[in-house]
Phi, psi and omega in degrees: 000161185304337181278002178092354177288144179240132190239162177226150173252001187255193181283351185275064179270170178306326180295329177292312184289342183297339179300332182284345181287352173294338182238319189255155181285325182206165178238129178244114182266127176258113187204158174294141179228127181257124177295134177224160182285317180209160181273147174282154183302332183269004177279155179239132180288136184262314186278077178227150177060238185265012178248124179236169181230128170267107189280128172261151176305138185281138173211156179223113179089167186293326184289317177295324178298316181299325179292330184246013191307308186296318180292326178294311183292321178296315180297322180295315181293326179289340180288338181274135175234135178303130186112340176290147166267125188254128177230116180267137176261348180197173176261051179290163177305317177298321179297317180293329176294318178293319179301323178300319178291321180295324178301317181297328182267358186053050189256130183285156176209166177240164177228148171232109188265116185242357182209158180246105182297337178296325176280322181302322182258025178289159181304131179087348183275324182231130181268090180202142177293339180271001183307312180301322180295315181291330177292332176281318188281311189301315178298324179294321178294319180292321178298319178295320180298319181290321183297331183261358183285145175279336178217141182220124175241150185227152178278346178252161179282328184211330191299307181291331179297325181291321182278328182231071187292146176279171174296151179295341181259359184279149169286132182231153179200170174216141179194160181275149176269000183291144174264114183232085177290172185302322183285001175285334186262150175248158183281338180208156180291155179290154180256129181262146177289134187295330182265016180292132181240353182240136183228150175243121178252136185236136170237140182242125179181163179297140181253001183293327174224172186260021181286353169276357172063041178299325181295321179291323178298319179297316179295320181295318179296321178298000000 
């Protein structure tokens, strides 16, 4: 927004980044930022307190990226300062640009793998003529990022590790990125009425593309 505040509609709110304050003094997020006139009521401000944002030029999709490619990559590399601890969440073009700079400096970095691009670009999941190309390219880039990482954490216990293995010398771990405070849990399961004949089933996932397979879930329930 014009006042310099940066907002999010996703799970990456300040409460998510606060987990890193157990070790680090501050968190600097490198991400695309889109200028808007005002924030929506359901948005959450990100750049508050010890969390800041290094804004990259905004783009959506491969064609917009190609138009802004040089400014995006330059901004990404400028966001890194020697002394930073670097943690990549994906093998995005900005991440690979920073990795290129780290290679020149022989500088260590970590990865946290939360998604599988091979599934994201599976047939029917993304409507793009370039989908087959990205399904070939993106997993290779992520595999390379993991192979060179000094530390690698995964959101799965084993599945992503098999497809994107870490270096044999890397520190590795796995854990969920979900925020589950104490009031998230109940002491006992709910009790259903025995004569109940109507049920409501809920799935939660991004609707921008179909890689969450909502269409398959609907067919399966039917």
